[in-house]
MDAnalysis code that builds the backbone (N, CA, C; Angstrom):
import MDAnalysis as mda
import numpy as np

u = mda.Universe.empty(207, n_residues=69, atom_resindex=np.repeat(np.arange(69), 3), trajectory=True)
u.add_TopologyAttr("name", ["N", "CA", "C"] * 69)
u.add_TopologyAttr("resid", np.arange(1, 70))
u.add_TopologyAttr("resname", ["MET", "LEU", "TYR", "PRO", "LYS", "ALA", "GLU", "GLU", "LEU", "GLY", "ARG", "GLY", "SER", "MET", "ASP", "ASN", "LEU", "LYS", "LYS", "LYS", "MET", "ARG", "GLY", "ILE", "GLY", "GLU", "ILE", "ARG", "VAL", "ASN", "ASN", "GLN", "ASP", "ILE", "LEU", "LEU", "SER", "LEU", "ILE", "ARG", "ILE", "VAL", "THR", "ALA", "GLU", "PRO", "SER", "LYS", "LEU", "LYS", "ASP", "ILE", "MET", "PRO", "PRO", "ILE", "HIS", "THR", "ASN", "ARG", "GLU", "LEU", "VAL", "GLU", "MET", "PHE", "LEU", "GLY", "CYS"])
u.atoms.positions = np.array([
    [213.700, 107.892, 121.464],
    [214.312, 106.604, 121.616],
    [215.346, 106.694, 122.759],
    [215.198, 105.883, 123.672],
    [216.221, 105.871, 124.790],
    [217.564, 105.231, 124.448],
    [217.572, 104.398, 123.458],
    [218.799, 103.660, 123.068],
    [219.018, 103.870, 121.524],
    [219.549, 105.028, 121.177],
    [219.850, 105.225, 119.836],
    [220.794, 104.220, 119.131],
    [221.779, 103.858, 119.873],
    [222.710, 102.826, 119.324],
    [222.072, 101.567, 118.967],
    [221.153, 101.092, 119.892],
    [220.347, 99.802, 119.604],
    [219.500, 99.891, 118.440],
    [218.857, 101.107, 118.242],
    [217.969, 101.364, 117.087],
    [218.839, 101.392, 115.910],
    [220.088, 101.975, 115.890],
    [220.963, 102.010, 114.735],
    [221.343, 100.599, 114.326],
    [221.620, 99.685, 115.269],
    [222.058, 98.333, 115.025],
    [220.921, 97.562, 114.289],
    [219.636, 97.847, 114.675],
    [218.572, 97.223, 114.114],
    [218.321, 97.774, 112.728],
    [218.448, 99.049, 112.439],
    [218.368, 99.685, 111.182],
    [219.447, 99.481, 110.240],
    [220.628, 99.481, 110.760],
    [221.751, 99.328, 109.899],
    [222.219, 100.686, 109.375],
    [223.502, 100.686, 108.986],
    [224.113, 101.906, 108.451],
    [225.308, 101.610, 107.681],
    [225.763, 102.473, 106.782],
    [226.912, 102.315, 106.119],
    [228.198, 102.376, 107.041],
    [228.100, 103.244, 108.020],
    [229.147, 103.291, 109.050],
    [229.370, 101.995, 109.704],
    [228.266, 101.304, 110.082],
    [228.311, 99.939, 110.755],
    [228.983, 98.997, 109.791],
    [228.567, 99.052, 108.516],
    [229.048, 98.143, 107.519],
    [230.576, 98.335, 107.406],
    [230.985, 99.592, 107.197],
    [232.450, 99.891, 107.071],
    [233.175, 99.463, 108.342],
    [232.730, 99.651, 109.478],
    [233.418, 99.305, 110.719],
    [233.568, 97.797, 110.826],
    [232.506, 97.049, 110.487],
    [232.544, 95.624, 110.576],
    [233.591, 95.094, 109.515],
    [233.605, 95.670, 108.332],
    [234.542, 95.229, 107.343],
    [235.922, 95.563, 107.557],
    [236.211, 96.740, 108.316],
    [237.533, 97.020, 108.697],
    [237.958, 96.108, 109.798],
    [237.194, 95.678, 110.574],
    [237.428, 94.774, 111.615],
    [237.901, 93.313, 111.158],
    [237.484, 93.020, 109.975],
    [237.837, 91.764, 109.340],
    [239.296, 91.793, 108.937],
    [239.691, 92.991, 108.293],
    [241.011, 93.094, 107.813],
    [241.293, 92.296, 106.544],
    [242.533, 91.998, 106.242],
    [242.923, 91.398, 105.019],
    [242.614, 89.875, 105.224],
    [242.047, 89.158, 104.160],
    [241.783, 87.811, 104.281],
    [242.700, 87.033, 103.343],
    [243.327, 86.018, 103.948],
    [244.284, 85.156, 103.183],
    [243.418, 84.137, 102.498],
    [243.972, 83.603, 101.331],
    [243.282, 82.657, 100.456],
    [242.751, 81.397, 101.247],
    [243.533, 80.972, 102.122],
    [243.188, 79.770, 102.782],
    [242.282, 79.923, 104.036],
    [241.853, 81.122, 104.323],
    [241.103, 81.389, 105.613],
    [239.520, 81.512, 105.243],
    [238.978, 80.327, 105.155],
    [237.563, 80.241, 104.753],
    [236.662, 80.789, 105.887],
    [236.982, 80.598, 107.119],
    [236.109, 81.074, 108.244],
    [235.934, 82.619, 108.212],
    [237.025, 83.310, 107.885],
    [236.928, 84.758, 107.879],
    [236.177, 85.124, 106.651],
    [236.393, 84.559, 105.475],
    [235.712, 84.828, 104.283],
    [234.181, 84.695, 104.450],
    [233.811, 83.528, 105.155],
    [232.353, 83.287, 105.270],
    [231.816, 84.350, 106.307],
    [232.601, 84.790, 107.227],
    [232.105, 85.832, 108.168],
    [231.893, 87.169, 107.329],
    [232.800, 87.497, 106.477],
    [232.653, 88.788, 105.581],
    [231.485, 88.594, 104.686],
    [231.103, 87.381, 104.236],
    [229.990, 87.223, 103.338],
    [228.793, 87.493, 104.167],
    [228.694, 87.032, 105.360],
    [227.537, 87.224, 106.310],
    [227.360, 88.687, 106.509],
    [228.432, 89.443, 106.832],
    [228.350, 90.870, 107.032],
    [227.775, 91.589, 105.854],
    [228.431, 91.269, 104.660],
    [228.034, 92.046, 103.421],
    [226.602, 91.642, 102.993],
    [226.005, 90.521, 103.426],
    [224.669, 90.122, 103.119],
    [223.719, 90.767, 104.082],
    [224.025, 90.710, 105.396],
    [223.152, 91.167, 106.355],
    [222.946, 92.650, 106.494],
    [224.061, 93.339, 106.497],
    [224.034, 94.828, 106.844],
    [223.309, 95.602, 105.653],
    [223.676, 95.327, 104.337],
    [222.920, 96.019, 103.256],
    [221.398, 95.717, 103.253],
    [221.037, 94.462, 103.695],
    [219.599, 94.077, 103.667],
    [218.844, 95.025, 104.598],
    [219.529, 95.599, 105.694],
    [218.798, 96.460, 106.542],
    [218.707, 97.924, 105.898],
    [219.544, 98.133, 104.906],
    [219.504, 99.443, 104.187],
    [218.630, 99.506, 102.980],
    [218.127, 98.403, 102.597],
    [217.479, 98.388, 101.223],
    [216.152, 99.230, 101.226],
    [215.550, 99.509, 102.283],
    [214.332, 100.240, 102.251],
    [214.468, 101.777, 102.313],
    [215.769, 102.218, 102.386],
    [216.006, 103.596, 102.490],
    [216.008, 104.202, 100.993],
    [215.200, 105.233, 100.834],
    [215.045, 105.875, 99.551],
    [215.434, 107.293, 99.634],
    [216.228, 107.845, 98.765],
    [216.976, 107.172, 97.746],
    [218.102, 106.366, 98.423],
    [218.565, 105.306, 97.791],
    [219.588, 104.433, 98.267],
    [220.817, 105.174, 98.698],
    [221.384, 104.746, 99.812],
    [222.672, 105.463, 100.334],
    [223.902, 104.739, 99.902],
    [223.732, 103.655, 99.109],
    [224.857, 102.958, 98.561],
    [224.530, 102.395, 97.223],
    [225.583, 102.041, 96.434],
    [225.378, 101.378, 95.191],
    [225.854, 99.982, 95.247],
    [225.474, 99.087, 94.392],
    [226.064, 97.674, 94.359],
    [227.594, 97.815, 94.052],
    [227.874, 98.698, 93.157],
    [229.352, 98.784, 92.841],
    [230.095, 99.093, 94.083],
    [229.623, 100.129, 94.864],
    [230.352, 100.510, 96.110],
    [230.493, 99.271, 97.048],
    [229.430, 98.477, 97.195],
    [229.468, 97.273, 98.042],
    [230.449, 96.219, 97.618],
    [230.531, 96.026, 96.202],
    [231.429, 95.117, 95.598],
    [232.868, 95.554, 95.791],
    [233.112, 96.791, 95.583],
    [234.492, 97.369, 95.867],
    [234.906, 97.234, 97.322],
    [234.007, 97.472, 98.163],
    [234.329, 97.325, 99.613],
    [234.675, 95.785, 99.944],
    [233.851, 94.913, 99.373],
    [234.045, 93.479, 99.533],
    [235.405, 93.008, 98.997],
    [235.667, 93.422, 97.753],
    [237.002, 93.009, 97.098],
    [238.198, 93.714, 97.715],
    [237.963, 94.818, 98.448],
    [239.083, 95.529, 99.205],
    [239.613, 94.661, 100.324],
    [238.783, 93.726, 100.822],
    [239.254, 92.886, 101.870],
    [240.112, 91.726, 101.386],
])
């Protein structure tokens, strides 16, 4: 593959998910736009990882990461 970063973006990874979530930072109660952005990230990135066997993440881990924001 000539572009490993492009392939990784298409495949998804836990590192990508963590980087994106760190980029969001802390979400205030009244900031709906950022919350919706976080929800899109948490839905899209793990969907790229669902075919990896054995799974490299658990639902609990994803929920903890989400609630950490």
